[in-house]
C-alpha positions as CSV (number, residue, x, y, z in Angstrom):
1,P,85.8,-32.1,26.1
2,S,85.3,-34.6,23.3
3,L,83.5,-33.9,20.1
4,L,80.4,-35.7,21.4
5,D,80.3,-33.5,24.4
6,H,80.4,-30.4,22.2
7,V,77.5,-31.6,20.2
8,Q,75.4,-32.3,23.3
9,L,76.2,-28.9,24.7
10,Q,75.2,-27.2,21.5
11,Q,71.8,-29.1,21.4
12,M,71.2,-28.1,25.1
13,A,72.0,-24.4,24.3
14,K,69.7,-24.5,21.3
15,H,66.8,-25.7,23.5
16,R,67.5,-23.2,26.2
17,K,67.0,-20.4,23.6
18,M,63.4,-21.6,23.0
19,P,61.0,-20.6,25.8
20,P,59.2,-23.5,27.5
21,V,55.7,-22.4,26.3
22,A,57.0,-22.3,22.7
23,Q,58.5,-25.7,23.1
24,A,55.2,-27.1,24.3
25,I,53.4,-25.5,21.4
26,A,55.9,-26.9,19.0
27,A,55.6,-30.4,20.5
28,N,51.8,-30.2,20.4
29,T,51.9,-29.1,16.7
30,Q,54.1,-32.0,15.8
31,T,51.7,-34.5,17.5
32,R,48.7,-33.1,15.7
33,D,50.2,-33.2,12.2
34,T,47.1,-34.4,10.4
35,S,49.1,-35.2,7.2
36,S,50.8,-38.1,9.0
37,P,49.6,-41.6,8.4
38,K,49.3,-42.2,12.1
39,W,46.9,-39.3,12.6
40,Q,44.9,-40.3,9.6
41,T,44.5,-43.8,11.1
42,V,43.3,-42.3,14.4
43,V,40.7,-40.1,12.5
44,M,39.5,-43.2,10.6
45,I,39.1,-45.2,13.8
46,V,37.2,-42.5,15.6
47,S,34.9,-42.0,12.5
48,L,34.1,-45.7,12.4
49,L,33.3,-45.7,16.2
50,L,31.0,-42.7,15.8
51,N,29.2,-44.3,12.8
52,A,28.8,-47.6,14.8
53,L,27.4,-45.6,17.8
54,M,24.9,-43.8,15.5
55,A,23.8,-47.1,14.0
56,V,23.2,-48.5,17.5
57,I,21.2,-45.5,18.5
58,T,19.2,-45.5,15.3
59,Y,18.4,-49.2,15.7
60,R,17.3,-48.8,19.3
61,Q,15.1,-45.8,18.3
62,Y,13.5,-47.9,15.6
63,G,12.9,-50.8,18.1
64,V,11.2,-48.4,20.5
65,A,9.0,-46.9,17.8
66,R,8.2,-50.4,16.4
67,D,7.2,-51.7,19.9
68,A,5.1,-48.7,20.6
69,M,3.3,-49.1,17.2
70,E,2.7,-52.8,18.0
71,R,1.3,-52.1,21.4
72,S,-1.1,-49.5,19.9
73,E,-2.3,-51.6,16.9
74,R,-2.2,-55.2,18.2
75,P,-5.2,-57.2,19.3
76,Y,-6.0,-57.6,23.0
77,V,-8.2,-60.7,23.7
78,L,-9.3,-60.4,27.3
79,S,-11.8,-62.4,29.4
80,E,-14.6,-59.9,30.1
81,S,-16.8,-61.9,32.4
82,A,-17.9,-65.3,33.5
83,F,-21.5,-66.4,34.2
84,W,-23.7,-69.4,34.9
85,R,-25.6,-71.3,32.3
86,N,-28.2,-74.1,32.8
87,G,-28.6,-73.4,36.5
88,T,-25.3,-73.6,38.4
89,S,-23.9,-76.7,36.7
90,E,-22.2,-75.0,33.7
91,A,-19.9,-71.9,33.5
92,V,-19.2,-69.8,30.5
93,V,-16.5,-67.2,29.9
94,L,-17.0,-64.2,27.6
95,F,-14.0,-62.9,25.7
96,K,-13.6,-59.7,23.8
97,N,-10.9,-58.3,21.4
98,S,-10.3,-54.8,22.7
99,G,-7.5,-54.1,20.4
100,K,-7.3,-52.4,16.9
101,S,-6.5,-55.5,14.8
102,P,-7.9,-59.0,14.4
103,A,-6.8,-61.8,16.8
104,I,-5.8,-64.8,14.6
105,K,-6.4,-68.5,15.4
106,N,-8.0,-68.1,18.8
107,E,-7.6,-71.1,21.0
108,T,-9.0,-71.3,24.5
109,Q,-8.4,-73.8,27.3
110,I,-10.9,-73.7,30.1
111,H,-11.5,-75.6,33.3
112,F,-14.3,-75.5,35.8
113,M,-14.2,-76.9,39.4
114,A,-15.4,-76.4,42.9
115,T,-13.5,-76.7,46.2
116,T,-14.2,-76.3,49.9
117,D,-10.5,-75.3,50.4
118,R,-10.4,-71.6,51.2
119,S,-6.9,-71.6,52.6
120,D,-4.2,-69.3,51.3
121,S,-2.1,-72.3,50.3
122,F,-4.7,-73.5,47.8
123,R,-3.4,-73.6,44.2
124,L,-5.2,-74.2,40.9
125,D,-4.1,-77.0,38.7
126,W,-2.9,-75.4,35.4
127,G,-1.2,-78.5,34.1
128,H,-4.2,-80.8,33.5
129,M,-6.7,-78.8,31.5
130,L,-8.7,-80.1,28.6
131,P,-7.7,-79.5,25.0
132,A,-8.3,-76.0,23.7
133,F,-11.4,-74.8,21.8
134,S,-10.7,-73.2,18.4
135,S,-12.7,-70.0,17.8
136,G,-11.2,-68.9,14.5
137,N,-10.4,-65.2,14.2
138,T,-11.8,-62.4,16.3
139,A,-12.3,-58.9,14.7
140,P,-11.6,-55.7,16.7
141,G,-14.5,-55.1,19.1
142,A,-15.9,-58.6,18.6
143,S,-16.7,-61.0,21.4
144,Y,-17.1,-64.8,21.7
145,T,-18.0,-67.2,24.5
146,T,-16.4,-70.4,25.6
147,P,-18.3,-72.9,27.8
148,A,-16.5,-75.2,30.2
149,L,-16.9,-78.8,29.3
150,T,-16.6,-79.9,32.9
151,R,-19.7,-79.7,35.1
152,L,-20.4,-79.5,38.8
153,S,-22.3,-82.3,40.4
154,P,-25.6,-81.5,42.0
155,D,-24.0,-81.7,45.5
156,Q,-21.2,-79.4,44.4
157,A,-23.5,-76.9,42.9
158,S,-25.6,-76.9,46.0
159,D,-22.6,-76.3,48.2
160,V,-21.4,-73.4,46.0
161,L,-24.8,-71.7,46.2
162,K,-24.8,-72.1,50.0
163,G,-21.4,-70.6,50.3
164,L,-19.9,-73.9,51.5
165,A,-17.7,-74.2,48.5
166,V,-16.0,-71.9,46.0
167,A,-16.2,-72.4,42.2
168,Y,-13.4,-71.5,39.8
169,V,-13.4,-71.2,36.0
170,Y,-10.0,-70.6,34.6
171,G,-7.7,-71.3,31.6
172,I,-5.5,-69.8,28.9
173,A,-6.6,-68.0,25.8
174,R,-4.0,-68.0,23.0
175,Y,-3.9,-66.2,19.6
176,M,-1.6,-64.6,17.0
177,D,-1.4,-61.0,16.3
178,G,-0.9,-59.4,12.9
179,F,2.8,-59.0,13.6
180,G,3.4,-62.7,13.7
181,K,3.7,-62.9,17.5
182,A,2.0,-65.4,19.8
183,R,-0.1,-63.8,22.5
184,S,-1.9,-65.3,25.5
185,E,-4.0,-64.4,28.5
186,K,-4.0,-66.5,31.7
187,Y,-7.5,-65.9,33.2
188,C,-9.4,-66.9,36.3
189,W,-12.9,-66.2,37.6
190,T,-14.3,-67.3,40.9
191,F,-17.8,-67.6,42.5
192,D,-18.0,-67.3,46.2
193,A,-21.5,-66.8,47.5
194,T,-20.2,-65.4,50.8
195,R,-18.8,-62.4,48.8
196,S,-20.9,-62.0,45.7
197,Q,-23.8,-63.5,43.7
198,N,-21.7,-63.1,40.5
199,F,-18.4,-64.4,39.3
200,F,-15.5,-62.0,40.0
201,I,-12.0,-62.0,38.7
202,C,-9.4,-63.9,40.8
203,P,-6.9,-61.5,42.2
204,S,-3.8,-63.7,41.8
205,W,-4.0,-65.8,38.7
206,T,-4.9,-63.5,35.8
207,T,-2.0,-62.3,33.5
208,Q,-1.9,-61.0,30.0
209,D,0.8,-61.0,27.3
């Protein structure tokens, strides 16, 4: 055999003297040499990833805590009721701040109308309401009223009282909270003499933000 063959045979004999388990341990030890630059790079990358993960978790926990605090402490301006004034020609909506902080720069849009359409396809016109009333700021627990500028005609009011027509008073109340966020309530009240002698909340058109 050539000199090269002798060298290869000697290397094979050397490896045959080392048990397989020992060879695996030796190989594993070599790959885990923490003093090598390659291993240090891996450790650094893993550390950076863990730090980034912890930062994301901390930020999300902070966001959850902040949102919970805002929900607990923010103002909630809600329409409490609607009622007649000056007979049945004028409707007024009562609003109350049920939250724990002032509602800032209250502005309320309100519309009042009557219709004989009782079909399920009837829709209110939210796009052509009058300009908003400005009510200033509302302290926690305080209330204010907003009258509708539109009026029912005598014939419309008569039809509403007889149950021949249904009256709606609706609009949008907007305000700012103490956290700098714009808030709003889309409200709607209806009067149907065949169901009640008082205004009651519309089941489909009231939402709060």
